[in-house]
C-alpha positions in Angstrom: 0.0 0.0 0.0 1.2 3.5 -0.7 0.9 6.2 1.9 -1.8 8.6 0.6 -1.6 12.3 1.4 -3.3 13.4 4.5 -6.5 15.4 4.1 -4.9 18.0 6.4 -1.5 18.0 4.7 -1.8 21.6 3.6 -1.8 22.8 7.2 1.4 24.4 8.3 3.3 23.3 11.4 3.6 26.0 14.1 6.8 28.0 13.8 8.0 26.9 17.2 8.1 23.3 16.0 10.2 23.3 12.9 10.5 20.0 11.0 13.8 18.3 11.1 15.9 19.6 8.2 18.1 17.5 6.0 21.2 19.1 7.4 20.2 18.3 10.9 19.3 14.7 9.9 22.6 14.3 8.2 24.4 15.5 11.3 22.5 13.0 13.4 23.5 10.2 11.1 27.2 11.1 11.2 27.1 11.4 14.9 25.5 8.0 15.2 28.1 6.4 13.0 30.9 8.0 15.0 29.3 6.7 18.2 29.0 3.2 16.8 32.6 3.1 15.7 34.3 4.9 18.7 32.1 4.1 21.7 29.6 1.3 21.0 31.9 -1.2 19.3 34.5 -0.8 22.0 32.0 -1.4 24.8 30.7 -4.5 23.0 34.2 -5.9 22.6 34.7 -5.5 26.3 31.3 -6.8 27.5 29.5 -8.7 24.7 25.7 -8.1 24.4 23.3 -10.8 25.5 22.3 -11.7 22.0 23.8 -11.4 18.5 20.8 -9.3 17.6 17.5 -8.2 19.2 14.1 -8.7 17.6 10.5 -8.3 18.5 8.0 -11.1 18.5 7.1 -10.1 14.9 10.8 -10.5 14.0 11.4 -6.7 13.6 15.0 -5.8 14.3 15.6 -3.6 17.3 18.5 -1.3 16.9 20.7 -0.5 19.9 19.8 3.1 19.8 17.5 5.3 17.7 17.9 8.8 16.2 15.9 11.0 13.9 17.0 9.1 10.8 15.2 5.9 12.1 11.8 7.5 12.7 10.8 8.8 9.3 7.8 11.0 9.7 8.1 11.3 13.5 7.9 15.0 13.1 5.3 15.0 10.3 1.7 16.0 10.7 0.9 13.8 7.7 2.1 10.7 9.5 1.1 11.6 13.0 -1.4 14.4 13.1 -2.7 15.4 16.5 -5.1 13.4 18.8 -8.6 13.4 17.4 -7.4 14.2 13.8 -6.7 12.0 10.8 -4.9 9.7 10.6 -5.4 9.2 14.4 -2.0 7.8 15.0 -1.9 9.6 18.3 -5.5 8.7 19.4 -9.0 9.1 18.2 -10.1 11.6 20.8 -8.7 15.1 21.2 -8.5 14.8 25.0 -8.2 11.0 25.5 -7.9 10.1 29.1 -7.6 13.7 30.3 -11.4 13.8 30.1 -12.3 10.3 31.2 -10.5 7.0 31.7 -10.9 4.1 29.4 -13.8 1.7 30.2 -12.6 -0.9 32.7 -14.5 -3.9 31.4 -13.6 -7.1 33.2 -14.5 -10.3 31.3 -16.6 -12.6 33.5 -19.0 -15.5 33.4 -19.3 -18.9 34.9 -21.9 -21.4 36.1 -25.5 -20.1 35.8 -26.9 -16.7 35.2 -27.6 -16.1 38.9 -24.0 -16.8 40.0 -22.6 -14.6 37.2 -25.0 -11.8 38.1 -23.5 -11.8 41.6 -20.0 -11.5 40.2 -21.1 -8.6 37.9 -22.7 -6.7 40.8 -19.5 -7.3 42.9 -17.2 -5.9 40.2 -19.5 -2.9 39.5 -19.4 -2.2 43.3 -15.5 -2.3 43.1 -15.4 0.4 40.4 -15.7 -1.6 37.1 -17.3 0.7 34.5 -18.6 -1.8 31.9 -19.7 -5.4 31.7 -18.1 -8.1 29.5 -19.9 -11.5 29.3 -18.2 -14.8 28.9 -20.5 -17.6 27.6 -19.9 -21.3 28.1 -19.1 -23.5 25.1 -22.6 -25.0 24.6 -24.0 -21.5 24.3 -21.2 -20.5 21.9 -21.9 -23.6 19.7 -25.7 -23.4 19.7 -26.4 -26.3 22.1 -28.8 -26.3 25.0 -27.7 -27.8 28.3 -29.5 -31.0 27.6 -27.8 -31.7 24.3 -25.4 -34.7 24.4 -22.5 -32.5 23.1 -23.0 -30.1 26.0 -22.2 -32.8 28.6 -19.4 -31.7 31.0 -19.2 -28.2 29.6 -22.3 -26.4 31.0 -21.2 -23.3 32.8 -17.5 -24.3 32.8 -15.7 -21.6 30.8 -18.5 -19.1 30.9 -22.1 -18.6 31.8 -24.8 -21.0 30.5 -27.5 -19.1 28.6 -30.3 -21.0 26.8 -33.3 -18.7 26.9 -34.7 -15.3 27.6 -35.3 -16.4 31.2 -31.5 -16.9 31.7 -30.8 -13.5 30.2 -33.2 -11.8 32.5 -31.5 -13.5 35.5 -28.0 -12.5 34.1 -28.8 -8.8 34.3 -31.2 -8.7 37.2 -30.8 -5.5 39.2 -28.5 -4.1 36.5 -30.2 -1.4 34.4 -29.3 -2.1 30.8 -30.2 1.4 29.7 -27.4 2.8 31.9 -24.6 0.2 31.5 -22.4 -0.7 28.6 -22.1 -4.4 27.9 -19.8 -6.4 25.7 -20.6 -10.0 24.7 -18.0 -12.4 23.5 -20.1 -14.5 21.2 -19.8 -15.3 17.5 -21.6 -18.2 15.8 -24.8 -17.5 17.9 -24.1 -13.7 18.1 -27.4 -12.8 16.4 -29.4 -14.9 18.9 -27.6 -13.5 22.0 -28.0 -10.0 20.8 -31.7 -10.6 20.3 -31.8 -12.1 23.9 -30.1 -8.9 25.2 -32.5 -6.6 23.4 -35.5 -8.7 24.6 -34.2 -8.6 28.2 -33.7 -4.8 28.0 -37.2 -4.3 26.7 -38.5 -6.3 29.7 -36.7 -3.7 31.9 -38.4 -0.9 29.9 -35.3 0.0 27.9 -35.6 0.6 24.2 -33.1 -0.8 21.7 -32.0 2.7 20.6 -30.8 3.4 24.2 -28.6 0.3 24.5 -24.8 0.7 24.5 -22.3 -2.1 24.1 -20.8 -4.6 21.7 -21.4 -8.0 20.4 -18.3 -9.7 19.1 -20.0 -11.2 16.0 -16.6 -11.8 14.3 -17.1 -15.2 12.7 -14.2 -15.3 10.3 -11.6 -15.4 13.0 -13.3 -18.6 14.3 -12.3 -20.4 11.2 -8.6 -19.5 11.5 -8.0 -19.3 15.2 -10.7 -20.3 17.7 -13.1 -23.0 16.3 -16.5 -22.0 17.8 -18.2 -21.9 14.4 -21.4 -23.7 13.4 -22.3 -22.8 9.8 -20.2 -22.6 6.7 -18.3 -19.3 6.2 -20.6 -17.7 3.6 -23.8 -18.4 5.6 -22.1 -17.1 8.7 -21.1 -14.0 6.9 -24.8 -13.4 6.0 -25.7 -13.5 9.7 -22.9 -11.1 10.6 -24.1 -8.7 7.9 -27.7 -9.1 9.1 -26.6 -7.9 12.6 -24.6 -4.9 11.1 -27.6 -3.9 9.0 -30.1 -4.3 11.9 -28.0 -2.3 14.4 -27.4 0.5 11.9 -31.2 1.0 11.8 -32.5 -0.1 15.2 -29.7 -0.1 17.8 -27.6 2.9 16.7 -25.5 3.2 19.8 -24.5 -0.5 19.7 -21.3 -1.8 18.2 -22.5 -4.4 15.7 -19.2 -6.2 15.6 -15.9 -6.4 17.4 -13.4 -7.5 14.9 -11.0 -9.6 16.9 -7.2 -9.8 16.6 -7.1 -11.1 20.1 -7.9 -14.7 19.3 -5.6 -14.6 16.2 -2.7 -13.6 18.4 -3.6 -16.1 21.1 -3.5 -18.8 18.4 0.2 -17.9 17.7 0.2 -15.0 15.3 2.7 -12.2 15.6 1.8 -8.6 16.3 2.1 -7.8 12.5 -0.1 -10.7 11.6 -2.6 -9.8 14.2 -3.1 -6.4 12.6 -3.0 -7.7 9.0 -5.4 -10.6 9.5 -7.8 -8.6 11.6 -8.0 -5.9 8.9 -8.4 -8.5 6.2 -11.5 -9.8 8.0 -12.7 -6.2 8.6 -12.4 -5.4 4.9 -14.5 -8.5 4.1 -17.2 -7.4 6.6 -17.2 -3.8 5.2 -17.5 -5.1 1.7 -20.4 -7.4 2.6 -22.3 -4.5 4.2 -21.7 -2.4 1.1 -22.9 -5.3 -1.1 -26.0 -5.3 1.0 -26.6 -1.7 -0.1 -25.6 0.1 3.2 -23.7 3.4 2.8 -20.3 3.1 4.4 -20.9 6.1 6.7 -24.2 4.6 7.8 -22.5 1.7 9.6 -18.8 2.2 9.9 -19.0 4.1 13.2 -20.5 0.9 14.7 -17.5 -1.2 13.9 -15.1 -1.8 16.8 -12.0 -3.9 17.3 -10.5 -6.2 19.9 -6.8 -6.6 20.3 -4.4 -8.6 22.4 -1.6 -7.0 24.5 1.6 -8.9 25.0 4.8 -8.2 27.0 7.0 -6.4 24.5 5.9 -2.9 25.5 7.3 -0.9 22.6 6.0 -3.3 20.0 2.5 -3.4 21.5 2.2 0.4 21.8 3.5 0.8 18.3 1.0 -1.9 17.1 -2.0 0.1 18.3 -0.7 3.4 16.8 0.1 1.7 13.4 -3.3 0.0 13.4 -5.1 3.3 13.9 -3.2 4.9 11.0 -3.7 2.0 8.7 -7.4 1.7 9.4 -8.0 5.4 8.8 -6.3 5.1 5.4 -8.2 2.0 4.5 -11.6 3.5 5.3 -10.9 6.8 3.6 -9.0 5.7 0.5 -10.4 2.2 -0.2 -14.0 2.7 0.9 -14.5 6.4 0.4 -15.6 7.1 4.0 -16.4 10.8 4.5 -17.5 10.9 8.2 -14.4 11.2 10.5 -16.0 8.6 12.8 -15.9 6.0 10.1 -12.1 6.3 10.0 -11.6 6.1 13.8 -10.3 2.7 15.0 -12.0 2.1 18.4 -10.7 -0.9 20.2 -11.0 -2.9 23.4 -7.8 -4.6 24.6 -7.3 -7.6 26.8 -4.0 -8.7 28.4 -2.6 -11.8 26.8 -4.1 -15.0 28.3 -1.6 -17.1 26.4 1.3 -15.3 28.2 0.1 -16.4 31.7 2.0 -19.3 33.2 0.9 -22.0 35.5 4.4 -22.0 36.9 4.8 -19.3 39.6 1.4 -17.8 38.7 1.8 -14.8 41.0 4.4 -13.6 38.5 1.5 -13.1 36.2 0.7 -9.9 38.1 3.8 -8.3 36.7 3.0 -9.5 33.2 -0.5 -8.2 33.3 0.7 -4.8 34.7 3.1 -4.4 31.8 0.5 -5.4 29.2 -2.2 -3.1 30.7 0.3 -0.2 30.7 1.0 -0.9 27.0 -2.7 -0.8 26.2 -3.1 2.6 28.0 0.0 4.0 26.3 -1.4 2.8 23.0 -4.8 4.5 23.5 -7.3 1.7 24.2 -11.0 2.7 24.6 -11.6 -0.2 27.0 -9.5 -2.8 28.8 -9.7 -6.1 30.5 -6.9 -7.3 32.7 -6.5 -11.0 33.2 -6.3 -12.4 36.7 -3.0 -14.1 37.8 -4.7 -17.5 38.3 -6.3 -17.9 34.9 -3.7 -20.4 33.7 -5.1 -22.7 36.4 -8.9 -21.9 36.5 -11.4 -19.2 36.1 -10.5 -16.2 38.4 -11.6 -16.1 42.0 -13.3 -13.0 43.4 -10.0 -12.0 45.0 -7.9 -12.4 41.8 -10.5 -10.6 39.7 -10.5 -7.7 42.1 -6.7 -7.5 41.9 -6.8 -7.5 38.1 -9.3 -4.6 38.2 -7.2 -2.7 40.8 -4.2 -3.0 38.4 -6.1 -0.8 35.9 -7.2 1.6 38.6 -3.6 2.1 39.8 -2.5 2.8 36.3 -5.4 5.3 35.9 -5.1 7.1 39.2 -1.5 6.8 40.2 0.9 6.3 37.3 0.4 9.7 35.6 0.4 8.2 32.1 -3.3 9.1 31.6 -2.4 12.8 32.1 -0.6 13.1 28.8 -2.1 12.2 25.4 0.1 9.7 23.5 2.9 10.1 26.1 5.5 8.1 24.1 4.7 9.9 20.8 7.8 11.2 19.1 10.1 8.6 20.6 12.4 7.6 17.8 12.3 4.0 18.8 8.5 3.9 19.0 7.9 5.8 15.7 10.3 3.5 13.9 8.6 0.4 15.1 5.2 2.0 14.4 6.3 2.6 10.8 7.6 -0.9 10.4 4.4 -2.6 11.7 2.3 -0.5 9.4 4.5 -1.4 6.4 4.7 -5.1 7.1 1.0 -5.4 7.9 0.1 -3.4 4.7 2.2 -5.8 2.6 0.5 -8.9 4.2 -2.9 -7.3 3.7 -2.2 -6.7 0.1 -1.2 -10.3 -0.4 -4.6 -11.4 1.0 -6.4 -9.0 -1.2 -4.6 -10.5 -4.2 -6.2 -13.8 -3.3 -9.6 -12.2 -3.5 -9.9 -11.2 0.2 -10.2 -12.9 3.6 -12.9 -15.4 2.7 -11.0 -17.0 -0.2 -7.8 -16.9 1.9 -9.6 -18.7 4.7 -11.1 -21.3 2.3 -7.6 -21.9 0.9 -6.2 -22.3 4.4 -3.6 -19.5 3.9 -4.3 -17.5 7.1 -4.5 -20.7 9.2 -1.1 -21.8 7.8 0.6 -18.5 8.5 -0.6 -18.6 12.1 0.5 -22.2 12.5 3.9 -21.4 11.3 4.3 -18.5 13.7 3.1 -20.6 16.6 5.6 -23.3 15.7 8.4 -20.8 15.5 7.5 -19.4 18.9 7.6 -22.9 20.5 11.0 -23.5 18.8 12.4 -20.3 20.3 11.0 -21.2 23.7 12.6 -24.6 23.7 16.0 -23.3 22.4 15.9 -20.4 24.9 16.1 -17.8 22.2 13.0 -16.5 24.0 12.9 -16.6 27.8 9.8 -16.9 29.9 10.3 -16.5 33.7 9.3 -19.6 35.5 9.1 -21.7 32.4 12.6 -21.9 30.9 14.5 -19.5 33.2 14.2 -18.4 36.8 12.5 -21.7 37.7 11.2 -22.6 41.1 9.9 -25.6 43.0 7.5 -23.5 45.1 4.0 -24.9 45.1 1.1 -22.5 44.5 -1.3 -22.9 47.4 -3.9 -20.3 46.9 -7.5 -21.4 46.4 -8.8 -21.5 42.8 -12.4 -21.2 41.5 -14.2 -24.5 41.0 -17.6 -24.5 39.2 -20.1 -26.7 41.0 -20.8 -29.7 38.8 -24.4 -29.7 39.9 -25.0 -26.6 37.8 -25.4 -28.8 34.7 -28.4 -30.7 36.1 -29.8 -27.5 37.5 -29.6 -25.9 34.0 -31.3 -28.9 32.4 -34.1 -28.7 35.0 -34.5 -24.9 34.4 -34.6 -25.4 30.6 -37.4 -27.9 31.0 -39.3 -25.5 33.2 -39.0 -22.7 30.8 -40.2 -24.9 27.9 -43.1 -26.2 29.9 -44.2 -22.7 30.9 -44.0 -21.0 27.5 -46.7 -20.8 24.8 -45.5 -23.8 22.8 -47.6 -23.0 19.7 -46.2 -19.4 19.6 -42.6 -20.7 20.0 -43.0 -23.3 17.2 -44.6 -20.8 14.9 -41.8 -18.4 15.4 -39.2 -21.1 14.7 -41.0 -22.0 11.5 -41.0 -18.4 10.3 -37.2 -18.2 11.1 -36.5 -21.3 9.0 -38.6 -19.9 6.1 -36.7 -16.6 6.3 -33.4 -18.4 6.3 -34.3 -20.0 3.0 -34.8 -16.6 1.5 -32.7 -13.4 1.6 -34.4 -11.3 4.3 -32.6 -10.0 7.3 -32.9 -12.7 10.0 -32.7 -10.5 13.1 -36.5 -9.7 13.4 -37.3 -13.4 13.1 -34.7 -14.3 15.7 -36.0 -11.6 18.0 -39.5 -13.0 17.6 -38.2 -16.5 18.5 -36.4 -15.4 21.7 -39.4 -13.3 22.9 -41.5 -16.5 22.6 -38.9 -18.2 24.8 -37.5 -20.4 22.0 -34.0 -21.6 23.1 -30.6 -21.0 21.7 -30.4 -24.6 20.7 -33.7 -24.6 18.9 -32.9 -21.4 17.0 -29.5 -22.8 16.0 -31.0 -26.1 14.9 -33.4 -24.4 12.6 -30.5 -22.5 11.0 -28.5 -25.7 10.8 -31.3 -27.3 8.8 -30.9 -24.6 6.2 -27.2 -23.7 6.2 -25.7 -27.0 7.2 -22.6 -27.2 9.4 -18.9 -26.3 8.7 -16.1 -28.8 9.0 -12.6 -27.8 9.8 -10.3 -27.0 6.9 -7.1 -29.0 7.4 -3.8 -27.2 7.0 -0.3 -28.6 6.8 
């Protein structure tokens, strides 16, 4: 990709901030060469460096020191702009955290709706400012608790939700018109969004008042995570239905959270995380345009979800590069005119795959570094993992400490007082430029294949992630990469803190509750709604109104998913080598 001229490129820099002239740059280059020859090389000869060369997790070379010649555009309004101005490298809001902190949105869900509701109200009482719902695997895969494939998984890695009755319990005493909620759900995203809307209406809240996000990013399931149900093209239809429905009826809701997080957790590098996420995003935008939606009519409801790893400079640079690249994609590829359409709004979560079962208390340090990187990178909301998540779901105590980590960064570190506090660092700007360039090249390669969907169907993206994951493991085993407690600084100390254990009786209780809901509903109305949904799926109509009718009749997640399975079929994994 070429770097298009900034819409504001004709604006002059203030006289007290002159751009770095060629003469000054040349002097810097000469001074650096002299330092390398006279000072640096002698020091290395006396005390050799720890490695022959230093590289980031994306294999970007890290120089021993940086000067203006490394950070092309670090002094340029065209490359950087100011916060709240295109290309948003320095942040999408003019004041960033000087006006208000990011949303502290701790991801939580386990057991049944009533138990999870208690955790939500506890976290809100501790100062959490948004909810984030984790669903169990049966809910994610479109199975009710009594399905044979749900056995042993009900309520284990998230909350079990099978009907509107469960959703009502999940948000009891939590006013949905006043709280922002994120739901990590994909294959059944349309159904869970419909359940949320129906529960809110039961509370008296109208859809146009609801704020939050439904993940709804199905393409990354085929390359990284695996909780898909239907074939990719049928799934893409459902995603587009949600985008179209929200643009009209739920205008404050983010219709999709395009996720690099799971791509990174599967083994991708930071560069691949950006490139593959944007390849999927381009596919979604194009699908909405093909549906007839104007780009500025839905683009402001697109949000993103990124991982945060331990290499602080690379992670901060990743977020800045992603903002700039997305702004250019939306303006130059899709012709967006509304500034909001070009703003990359993202939630960040600290890296679950970086947490170790060995010496788990050390994870507190990892999470702190990662959370700091997210804040320095300008996240709009953040989840911090608990130190014990390599062992089990977090306890109340570990979840509170994870939240307190964000609050210390917000209130005590001072980094929220300055907008883009590392902006202008020669090292940071150099890595930002490199990530943008490499991600752009990878994105171009995918577009040459016809876009993300053909690339997924060919297994290209899956293969790239697999190769990166394999290389990471090789580096870990050869100690080219060190992880404290795993291959260096090891200890025989036994972790003796209590961990959360989900009561196995919850599965039977959920089955009993499901039977009670089905017995109490108007069976004829539920069956009629499910038939109308199946008929609509055989046509081309937006399925959200039919799904909403089903959930309001207390049809279950499994029943709705089965009707769609009967029309769309099921997807089987694409094997890669």
